[in-house]
N, C-alpha and C positions, 0 to 999 in steps of 0.2 A: 384299744387293744385289737390285735389282728383278728380275734374271733368275731368281732363285730363287722364282718366284711360287707354287710348290707349298707353300712354307712358310707361306703366308697362310691356310691352312685354319683357320677359326675354332674348330673343335673341339679343336685342339691348340695354337694360337698366338694371340697378341693383337697383330696388326700395327698396329692403330690407335694403340697406345702410342708408335709411332715416327714418326708423321706428324702434321703440323698439320691442322686442319680446312681445307677449301677456303676458308672464309670469312675465314681469316687472311691470305689473299692479296688485295692491293689490286686489285680488278678493273679499275680505270681504267688499270692498267699492262699489261693484256692486250689482244690483238686481239679485236675483236668477231667473232662467228662468221661474219658476212657478209663479213669480210675474210680468211677462211681457206678451206681446202678443203671445209669443211662446207657451203659455199654452192655448190659445184660440183655441178650437177644430175646430170651423167653419173656422177660418182664416187658420189654418194649413191644413185642408182638401182642401181648395181652393189653397193654395200654392202648395200642391202636385199635384192637378189636372192640374194646369197650367205649372208646371215645371218638373213633373215626377221625382223629386229629392227624391228618396227613402232613401238616406242616411241622409237627412236633417230632417227627421221626424221619429217618432217611435210611436207604439201603447202603450197606457197606460190604466189604469183602466177606465179613463173617455173618452178615444178615442184618436184620432191622435193629437200628440203634437210635437213641435219642439225638435229635438235631441240636447241635450246640453252636453258639456264636462265640467267637474268639476263644474257642477250645474249652471254656470254663462256664459258660452261661447257657442255661436252658430257660426260655421264657414261656410262661403260661400263655394260652391262646389270647387272653384278654390284654396281654402286655406286648404282644409282638408288633402291633401296628406302630407303636411309638415307645420303644423301651426306655428312652431317655426320660 
């Protein structure tokens, strides 16, 4: 179960064996990031303030928003180095 996140330690376990790659999901069936909370400037400012995750946000014409890949994916910091 996902609540046992500590078991995803790559030195002891191989969690990728139990999940599909994100590319296996048809992105056309997902909301685009601009239609989610990732486009909420206030929320994203708070996210950055508390996490200092500069790679998870970007500045747009309206202000700070979540940085999305392929318009529909936001990856957690631990997944960004190799999202496949």
